[in-house]
PAMIZA-380661 format. One record per residue (C-alpha): residue in three letters; chain; z, x, y. Coordinates in nm, 4 decimals, padded with zeros to 6 digits, m for minus. Example, Ala and Ser with C-alpha at 12.3 -4.5 7.8 and 13.67 -1.06 7.14 Angstrom:
// residues 2
- ala_A_00.7800_01.2300_m00.4500
- ser_A_00.7140_01.3670_m00.1060
//
This chain:
// residues 401
- gly_A_m03.9082_01.3338_m02.3248
- val_A_m03.7246_01.1225_m02.0813
- arg_A_m03.9386_01.0688_m01.7272
- val_A_m03.7339_01.1221_m01.4165
- gly_A_m03.7593_01.0293_m01.0558
- his_A_m03.5959_01.1049_m00.7737
- tyr_A_m03.5131_00.9081_m00.4679
- his_A_m03.3508_01.0492_m00.1371
- ala_A_m03.3692_01.0074_00.2419
- gly_A_m03.5024_01.3768_00.2913
- arg_A_m03.8162_01.2409_00.1037
- thr_A_m04.1514_01.0780_00.2759
- lys_A_m04.1491_00.6867_00.3526
- leu_A_m04.4321_00.6805_00.0738
- ala_A_m04.2663_00.8910_m00.1309
- arg_A_m03.9492_00.6786_m00.1526
- glu_A_m04.1488_00.4022_m00.2609
- arg_A_m04.3218_00.5369_m00.5323
- ala_A_m04.0627_00.6439_m00.7004
- gln_A_m03.9075_00.2541_m00.6455
- gln_A_m04.2172_00.1008_m00.8085
- ala_A_m04.2751_00.3610_m01.1098
- phe_A_m03.8544_00.3031_m01.1584
- glu_A_m03.9063_m00.0740_m01.1551
- ala_A_m04.2128_m00.1255_m01.3548
- gly_A_m04.0343_00.1089_m01.6555
- arg_A_m04.2965_00.4219_m01.5911
- thr_A_m03.9645_00.6110_m01.4750
- arg_A_m03.6605_00.5661_m01.7138
- val_A_m03.4186_00.7553_m01.5144
- leu_A_m03.3641_00.7857_m01.1304
- val_A_m03.1905_01.0464_m00.9642
- ala_A_m03.0786_00.8555_m00.6014
- thr_A_m02.8551_00.8520_m00.3103
- asn_A_m02.6316_00.5057_m00.3193
- ala_A_m02.8805_00.3822_m00.0694
- phe_A_m03.1294_00.3217_m00.3475
- gly_A_m02.9089_00.0965_m00.5104
- met_A_m02.8984_m00.1746_m00.2524
- gly_A_m03.2162_m00.2912_m00.3032
- ile_A_m03.2405_m00.2625_m00.6878
- asp_A_m03.2125_m00.6091_m00.8730
- leu_A_m03.3535_m00.5409_m01.2094
- pro_A_m03.1844_m00.7404_m01.4798
- asp_A_m03.1398_m00.4494_m01.7925
- ile_A_m03.0230_m00.1534_m01.6769
- arg_A_m02.7750_m00.0270_m01.9365
- leu_A_m02.6541_00.3104_m01.7381
- ile_A_m02.5513_00.4275_m01.3723
- val_A_m02.3345_00.7173_m01.2865
- his_A_m02.1530_00.8130_m01.0160
- phe_A_m02.1941_01.1714_m00.9539
- gln_A_m01.9508_01.1465_m00.6404
- thr_A_m01.6942_00.9306_m00.5563
- pro_A_m01.7885_00.6363_m00.3260
- gly_A_m01.5251_00.5623_m00.0157
- ser_A_m01.3808_00.2281_m00.1933
- ile_A_m01.3336_m00.0006_m00.4866
- glu_A_m01.5638_m00.2502_m00.3095
- ala_A_m01.8671_00.0094_m00.2979
- tyr_A_m01.7891_00.1373_m00.6322
- tyr_A_m01.8268_m00.2365_m00.7911
- gln_A_m02.0832_m00.3321_m00.5678
- glu_A_m02.3193_00.0023_m00.6717
- ala_A_m02.1671_m00.0388_m01.0381
- gly_A_m02.2563_m00.4256_m01.0673
- arg_A_m02.6121_m00.3621_m01.0604
- ala_A_m02.6139_m00.2664_m01.4372
- gly_A_m02.5721_m00.5004_m01.7598
- arg_A_m02.7411_m00.8016_m01.5184
- asp_A_m02.8825_m00.9278_m01.8457
- gly_A_m02.5099_m01.0058_m02.0000
- glu_A_m02.6107_m00.7129_m02.2585
- pro_A_m02.3939_m00.3944_m02.2873
- ala_A_m02.3929_m00.1422_m02.0170
- arg_A_m02.2228_00.1313_m01.8814
- cys_A_m02.1292_00.3073_m01.5510
- leu_A_m01.9808_00.6577_m01.5503
- leu_A_m01.7862_00.7421_m01.2092
- phe_A_m01.6906_01.1393_m01.1733
- phe_A_m01.4013_01.1357_m00.9707
- gly_A_m01.3135_01.4921_m00.7566
- leu_A_m01.0545_01.5380_m00.4587
- ala_A_m01.3072_01.6870_m00.3346
- asp_A_m01.5260_01.3673_m00.3354
- leu_A_m01.2476_01.2353_m00.0870
- ala_A_m01.2300_01.4936_00.1668
- thr_A_m01.5863_01.4414_00.1722
- gln_A_m01.5711_01.1075_00.2920
- arg_A_m01.2867_01.2099_00.5543
- arg_A_m01.5316_01.4170_00.6713
- leu_A_m01.8044_01.1895_00.7057
- ser_A_m01.6104_00.9607_00.8675
- glu_A_m01.4425_01.1856_01.1019
- arg_A_m01.8499_01.1988_01.2566
- ser_A_m01.8161_00.8889_01.4123
- ser_A_m01.5351_00.7914_01.6650
- ser_A_m01.2486_00.5189_01.5009
- ser_A_m00.9445_00.3339_01.5772
- ala_A_m00.6290_00.4402_01.4157
- ala_A_m00.6106_00.0691_01.2797
- gln_A_m00.9439_00.2277_01.0993
- asp_A_m00.8214_00.5322_01.0179
- glu_A_m00.5602_00.3046_00.8193
- arg_A_m00.7940_00.1488_00.6238
- arg_A_m01.0174_00.3954_00.5613
- glu_A_m00.6963_00.6046_00.3805
- ala_A_m00.6155_00.2565_00.2138
- ala_A_m00.9406_00.2152_00.0407
- leu_A_m00.9500_00.5971_m00.0698
- ala_A_m00.5707_00.5227_m00.2231
- gly_A_m00.7727_00.2554_m00.3877
- ile_A_m01.0616_00.4341_m00.5693
- glu_A_m00.8241_00.7573_m00.6702
- arg_A_m00.5719_00.4893_m00.8419
- tyr_A_m00.8326_00.3434_m01.0078
- ala_A_m00.9849_00.6762_m01.1200
- arg_A_m00.6554_00.8030_m01.2174
- asp_A_m00.4880_00.5001_m01.3786
- glu_A_m00.4306_00.4806_m01.7380
- arg_A_m00.4651_00.0365_m01.7136
- cys_A_m00.7175_m00.1803_m01.8102
- arg_A_m01.0293_m00.1436_m01.5546
- his_A_m01.1246_m00.5490_m01.6130
- ala_A_m00.8084_m00.5478_m01.5212
- met_A_m00.7270_m00.3603_m01.2404
- leu_A_m01.0589_m00.4587_m01.0500
- val_A_m00.8913_m00.8168_m01.0955
- arg_A_m00.6094_m00.7709_m00.9431
- his_A_m00.7344_m00.6073_m00.6716
- phe_A_m01.0248_m00.8317_m00.5955
- thr_A_m00.7985_m01.1390_m00.6815
- gly_A_m00.4240_m01.0677_m00.6192
- arg_A_m00.3478_m01.1914_m00.9855
- glu_A_m00.1260_m00.9570_m01.2027
- glu_A_m00.1716_m01.1521_m01.5361
- glu_A_m00.5027_m01.0271_m01.6109
- pro_A_m00.5731_m00.9977_m02.0319
- glu_A_m00.7048_m00.6411_m02.1194
- cys_A_m01.0934_m00.6174_m02.1329
- gly_A_m01.0523_m00.4883_m02.4668
- arg_A_m01.3356_m00.3486_m02.4100
- cys_A_m01.2889_m00.0065_m02.1556
- asp_A_m01.1598_00.3425_m02.2272
- val_A_m00.7895_00.2685_m02.1506
- cys_A_m00.7582_m00.0556_m02.4020
- arg_A_m00.9985_00.2178_m02.6943
- asn_A_m00.7715_00.4991_m02.6054
- glu_A_m01.1095_00.6849_m02.5426
- leu_A_m01.0380_00.8426_m02.2080
- ala_A_m01.1983_01.2334_m02.2226
- glu_A_m00.9040_01.4192_m02.0287
- gly_A_m00.7765_01.6910_m02.1979
- gly_A_m00.4561_01.7799_m02.0480
- pro_A_m00.3162_01.9463_m01.7115
- gly_A_m00.6106_02.1995_m01.8002
- arg_A_m00.9261_02.0159_m01.8233
- pro_A_m01.0263_01.7730_m01.4880
- ala_A_m01.3381_01.5430_m01.6999
- arg_A_m01.2358_01.2142_m01.8276
- ser_A_m01.4170_00.9376_m01.9077
- met_A_m01.2781_00.6142_m01.8224
- asp_A_m01.4709_00.2798_m01.9215
- ala_A_m01.3922_m00.0085_m01.7914
- cys_A_m01.5115_m00.3944_m01.8142
- ala_A_m01.6985_m00.5832_m01.4955
- gly_A_m01.6925_m00.9172_m01.5265
- asp_A_m01.8480_m01.1490_m01.7174
- ala_A_m02.2048_m00.9445_m01.7239
- gly_A_m02.0960_m00.7421_m02.0227
- ser_A_m02.1423_m00.4066_m01.8611
- thr_A_m01.8935_m00.1039_m01.8797
- leu_A_m01.7504_00.0278_m01.5898
- ala_A_m01.6282_00.4350_m01.6728
- ser_A_m01.4532_00.6330_m01.4428
- gly_A_m01.4096_01.0445_m01.4748
- arg_A_m01.2443_01.2822_m01.2839
- arg_A_m01.5564_01.5831_m01.1894
- gly_A_m01.5267_01.9368_m01.1870
- gly_A_m01.7862_02.0660_m01.4710
- met_A_m01.8422_01.8822_m01.7685
- ala_A_m01.5936_01.8742_m01.9862
- ser_A_m01.7439_02.1672_m02.2610
- glu_A_m01.8136_02.4162_m01.9128
- ile_A_m01.4421_02.4102_m01.8296
- glu_A_m01.2053_02.6208_m02.0271
- thr_A_m00.7992_02.4633_m02.0682
- leu_A_m00.5589_02.6890_m01.9821
- pro_A_m00.2504_02.7582_m02.1829
- glu_A_00.0900_02.6509_m02.1020
- thr_A_00.2158_02.9441_m01.9836
- ala_A_m00.0719_02.9414_m01.7314
- leu_A_m00.0022_02.6185_m01.5736
- glu_A_00.3832_02.6554_m01.5667
- ser_A_00.2461_03.0092_m01.3458
- ile_A_00.0733_02.8107_m01.1320
- val_A_00.3858_02.5636_m01.0749
- ser_A_00.5754_02.8555_m01.0519
- ala_A_00.4004_02.9934_m00.7480
- val_A_00.4016_02.7075_m00.6032
- asp_A_00.7878_02.6829_m00.6585
- arg_A_00.8175_02.9999_m00.4882
- leu_A_00.6826_02.8645_m00.1120
- ser_A_00.8213_02.7357_00.1905
- arg_A_00.5321_02.5092_00.2628
- pro_A_00.2696_02.3578_00.0689
- val_A_m00.0820_02.5541_00.0138
- gly_A_m00.4404_02.4574_m00.0055
- arg_A_m00.5157_02.4560_m00.4013
- arg_A_m00.8388_02.6534_m00.3436
- asn_A_m00.6232_02.9645_m00.1570
- leu_A_m00.3458_02.8930_m00.4260
- ala_A_m00.6360_02.9428_m00.7323
- gln_A_m00.7952_03.2334_m00.5545
- ala_A_m00.4426_03.4377_m00.5262
- leu_A_m00.3588_03.3436_m00.8603
- arg_A_m00.6485_03.4794_m00.9727
- gly_A_m00.5839_03.8308_m00.7632
- gly_A_m00.8354_03.7288_m00.4332
- lys_A_m00.7977_03.9541_m00.0713
- ala_A_m00.9692_03.6517_00.1261
- lys_A_m00.7120_03.7132_00.5007
- thr_A_m00.6414_03.3295_00.4516
- leu_A_m00.3982_03.4506_00.1526
- ser_A_m00.2293_03.7212_00.3058
- arg_A_m00.1334_03.4765_00.6215
- gly_A_00.0558_03.2531_00.3644
- gly_A_00.2120_03.4893_00.2022
- leu_A_00.0626_03.4304_m00.1117
- leu_A_m00.0365_03.7972_m00.1767
- thr_A_00.2915_03.8675_m00.2371
- leu_A_00.3986_03.6255_m00.5016
- pro_A_00.4542_03.7725_m00.8563
- glu_A_00.1954_03.5439_m01.0312
- tyr_A_m00.0420_03.6763_m00.7720
- gly_A_m00.3702_03.8231_m01.0117
- thr_A_m00.1656_03.6381_m01.3562
- leu_A_m00.4496_03.4566_m01.3828
- ser_A_m00.7497_03.6820_m01.3159
- ala_A_m00.9257_03.6159_m01.6684
- trp_A_m01.0053_03.2617_m01.6068
- arg_A_m01.2680_03.0958_m01.3538
- glu_A_m01.1481_03.0213_m00.9910
- asp_A_m01.3675_02.6646_m01.1770
- asp_A_m01.0735_02.6838_m01.4649
- val_A_m00.7949_02.7340_m01.2105
- leu_A_m00.8623_02.4445_m00.9932
- ala_A_m00.9464_02.1867_m01.2738
- ala_A_m00.5849_02.2964_m01.3932
- ile_A_m00.4384_02.1914_m01.0540
- asp_A_m00.6178_01.9017_m01.0151
- gly_A_m00.4616_01.8041_m01.4059
- leu_A_m00.1515_01.9304_m01.3151
- leu_A_m00.1585_01.6786_m00.9928
- ala_A_m00.2440_01.4168_m01.2279
- ala_A_00.0414_01.4932_m01.4632
- gly_A_00.2841_01.4571_m01.1705
- arg_A_00.3997_01.8015_m01.1977
- leu_A_00.2476_01.9051_m00.8307
- gln_A_00.1837_01.6762_m00.5556
- arg_A_m00.0715_01.6521_m00.2678
- thr_A_00.0245_01.6188_00.1011
- gly_A_m00.1122_01.5853_00.3897
- arg_A_m00.4492_01.3701_00.4874
- lys_A_m00.6869_01.5554_00.6645
- tyr_A_m00.5980_01.8822_00.4662
- pro_A_m00.4703_01.7730_00.1739
- thr_A_m00.2518_02.0456_00.0161
- val_A_m00.0647_02.1220_m00.2865
- trp_A_00.3296_02.0979_m00.3708
- ile_A_00.5985_02.0603_m00.5459
- pro_A_00.7309_01.6903_m00.5915
- gly_A_01.0736_01.6380_m00.4379
- lys_A_01.0880_01.9743_m00.3187
- pro_A_01.1872_01.9810_00.1142
- val_A_00.9651_02.2197_00.2983
- arg_A_01.1402_02.4735_00.4747
- gly_A_01.1357_02.4642_00.8310
- gly_A_00.9586_02.1483_00.8452
- ala_A_01.1496_01.8237_00.9936
- gly_A_01.1969_01.6680_00.6309
- arg_A_01.0314_01.6414_00.2838
- ala_A_00.6523_01.6953_00.2086
- gly_A_00.5328_01.3434_00.0332
- ala_A_00.6592_01.0699_m00.1492
- thr_A_01.0331_01.1062_m00.1609
- arg_A_01.2689_01.0829_m00.4698
- arg_A_01.5682_00.8770_m00.4853
- gly_A_01.8500_00.9112_m00.2260
- ala_A_01.6084_01.1327_m00.0431
- asn_A_01.5192_01.0897_00.3125
- ser_A_01.1759_01.0082_00.3960
- ser_A_01.0358_01.2099_00.6923
- gly_A_00.7963_01.4807_00.6174
- thr_A_00.5254_01.6895_00.7761
- asp_A_00.1504_01.7872_00.6853
- ala_A_00.0704_02.1728_00.6361
- gln_A_m00.2377_02.2925_00.7313
- pro_A_m00.5001_02.4756_00.5230
- gly_A_m00.3815_02.7634_00.3787
- gly_A_m00.0852_02.7040_00.4638
- ala_A_00.2259_02.8660_00.2862
- gly_A_00.5081_03.0914_00.3005
- val_A_00.7192_03.2279_m00.0185
- ala_A_01.0607_03.1286_m00.0769
- thr_A_01.3509_03.2855_m00.1783
- gly_A_01.5399_03.1758_m00.5193
- ser_A_01.7909_03.0246_m00.2935
- ala_A_01.6286_02.8134_m00.0546
- arg_A_01.4742_02.6084_m00.3778
- ser_A_01.5850_02.2493_m00.3939
- gly_A_01.4916_01.9277_m00.5615
- ala_A_01.7730_01.9443_m00.7899
- ser_A_02.0204_01.6590_m00.8327
- gly_A_02.3637_01.6591_m00.6948
- arg_A_02.5159_01.6233_m01.0552
- ser_A_02.6317_01.9320_m01.1892
- gly_A_02.4675_02.1116_m01.4411
- arg_A_02.1402_01.9025_m01.3862
- arg_A_01.7471_02.0105_m01.3796
- pro_A_01.5657_01.9232_m01.0853
- ala_A_01.4080_01.6248_m01.0408
- arg_A_01.0702_01.7527_m01.0792
- tyr_A_01.0976_01.8257_m01.4518
- gly_A_01.3282_01.5178_m01.5010
- gly_A_01.6634_01.5377_m01.7046
- asp_A_01.7970_01.3685_m02.0651
- ile_A_01.5667_01.0810_m02.0705
- ala_A_01.2426_01.2676_m01.9517
- arg_A_01.2709_01.5477_m02.2346
- ala_A_01.3440_01.2862_m02.5462
- leu_A_01.0929_01.0791_m02.4274
- asp_A_00.8495_01.3742_m02.4085
- asn_A_00.9467_01.4580_m02.7233
- tyr_A_00.8458_01.0718_m02.8365
- arg_A_00.5667_01.1101_m02.7077
- lys_A_00.4304_01.4190_m02.9047
- arg_A_00.5710_01.3087_m03.2012
- lys_A_00.3360_00.9658_m03.2034
- ala_A_00.0204_01.1326_m03.0881
- arg_A_00.0877_01.3930_m03.3532
- ala_A_00.1000_01.0572_m03.5978
- leu_A_m00.1670_00.8586_m03.3855
- gly_A_m00.4242_01.1541_m03.3592
- trp_A_m00.4059_01.1401_m02.9876
- lys_A_m00.4108_01.3433_m02.7292
- thr_A_m00.0026_01.3652_m02.5407
- tyr_A_m00.1467_01.2118_m02.2420
- met_A_m00.2760_00.9147_m02.4017
- val_A_00.0846_00.7934_m02.5088
- phe_A_00.2180_00.8496_m02.1563
- gln_A_00.0932_01.0305_m01.8785
- arg_A_00.3866_01.3481_m01.7612
- lys_A_00.4025_01.0857_m01.3976
- val_A_00.5233_00.7757_m01.5701
- ile_A_00.8044_00.9819_m01.8002
- leu_A_00.9426_01.1034_m01.4500
- ala_A_00.9182_00.7699_m01.3550
- ile_A_01.0888_00.5891_m01.6486
- asp_A_01.3478_00.9047_m01.6326
- arg_A_01.4375_00.8136_m01.2598
- glu_A_01.4525_00.4232_m01.2951
- glu_A_01.5778_00.3808_m01.6519
- pro_A_01.4382_00.0442_m01.6914
- asp_A_01.6639_m00.1868_m01.9127
- ser_A_01.3895_m00.4268_m02.0331
- leu_A_01.0404_m00.4804_m02.0846
- glu_A_01.0120_m00.6660_m01.7847
- ala_A_01.1739_m00.3434_m01.5740
- leu_A_00.9029_m00.1217_m01.7935
- ala_A_00.6317_m00.3246_m01.6852
- arg_A_00.6999_m00.2192_m01.3150
- ile_A_00.6422_00.1605_m01.4028
- pro_A_00.3336_00.2743_m01.2572
- gly_A_00.0935_00.3669_m01.5564
- leu_A_00.2242_00.1453_m01.8225
- gly_A_00.0033_m00.1616_m01.8988
- pro_A_00.0842_m00.4522_m02.1065
- ala_A_m00.0918_m00.2689_m02.4445
- lys_A_00.1232_00.0340_m02.3860
- ile_A_00.4389_m00.1567_m02.3191
- glu_A_00.3553_m00.4030_m02.6725
- arg_A_00.3125_m00.0432_m02.8822
- phe_A_00.6111_00.1050_m02.7123
- gly_A_00.8073_m00.0493_m02.5265
- glu_A_01.1071_m00.0999_m02.7437
- asp_A_01.1148_00.2562_m02.8665
- val_A_01.1363_00.3236_m02.5095
- leu_A_01.4097_00.1173_m02.4419
- ser_A_01.5573_00.2799_m02.7066
- val_A_01.5364_00.6151_m02.6649
- val_A_01.6420_00.5255_m02.2008
- arg_A_01.9634_00.4008_m02.4089
- gln_A_02.0564_00.6772_m02.5402
- his_A_02.0465_00.8621_m02.3022
- arg_A_02.1167_00.6428_m01.9723
- arg_A_02.2490_00.8809_m01.6741
- lys_A_02.4046_00.5836_m01.5061
- gly_A_02.8069_00.5095_m01.4749
- glu_A_02.8461_00.8497_m01.5541
- gly_A_03.1607_00.9978_m01.2904
//
């Protein structure tokens, strides 16, 4: 077997020193530790670093992951990312008093590490861009994005492994969304995913993801009755799945852009672009032509909306709601399915749903315009760019009377 040690603040000083000495001497090959342990380690031959929880910033992650591969030989780092980790980071920071400016910097740092974990651009290029501002960094060719090795199973499965190169040390950075090992999370079928989206669409206010999952599984918690979740037609329809499976599916829908998160202190789930009934405006990010003011919902806050109250549809007659996209989105969705079959890929490896919706919204007319779409790196533009532009030209909506 493999000798494993552990190091954390709950152990005595002597026990911590012995654990560190055993690791440095090679008697212990694996050490499970808090992040404070890595600050004093400068071994040249660390081959693997795993973050089970997300650090509070890209800077913190890079510093901790940078201890791998210092001898110049290949190494790997794996980051498990989960939305709950961001909430944990916020709670930790709330224990100490901070100014509004410090709160803004913390939120910007959390947004940065979330982008790093979720985006499908070269990990190395993202790090270089973050630290230097250089936009034209060549792709590393070794990360999960460059090698098309994302291990995410689509909106129903949250586990994903995203490798990226770190500097010139030859180490490989990896990132992944946490929520259980991939083999332990059951992927929900599309009909179940549609039930989740439909349930959120019926609400008049954003809802906490755990309350939503419990309602879909037929839960009886008092918080569900306050939010009106017990009266949803979708109530109990996902009782065949575990709560972790449903939560994983919700996280996948958030990543795919079919749902969006709102709020900071109490993150909630909502429909992209849909107004909040009785609120001061819209929830979260707005779409083209929409008002930008909005309010944050408290945890568990929800209300059932009637069908006539649903919004988000374009003003053009006969047009589908903006959150589903229009003709361009449907054509691109069919295109990525064809490409995925031909290449033996998962569909999200061609484009994520949020990329398709962005293309549908912006209607780029050149490769330069396509490069401004978040989630499209140079490699994908080179491979699929002309095809995408052809689809856009065929289904262009601009200029319609």
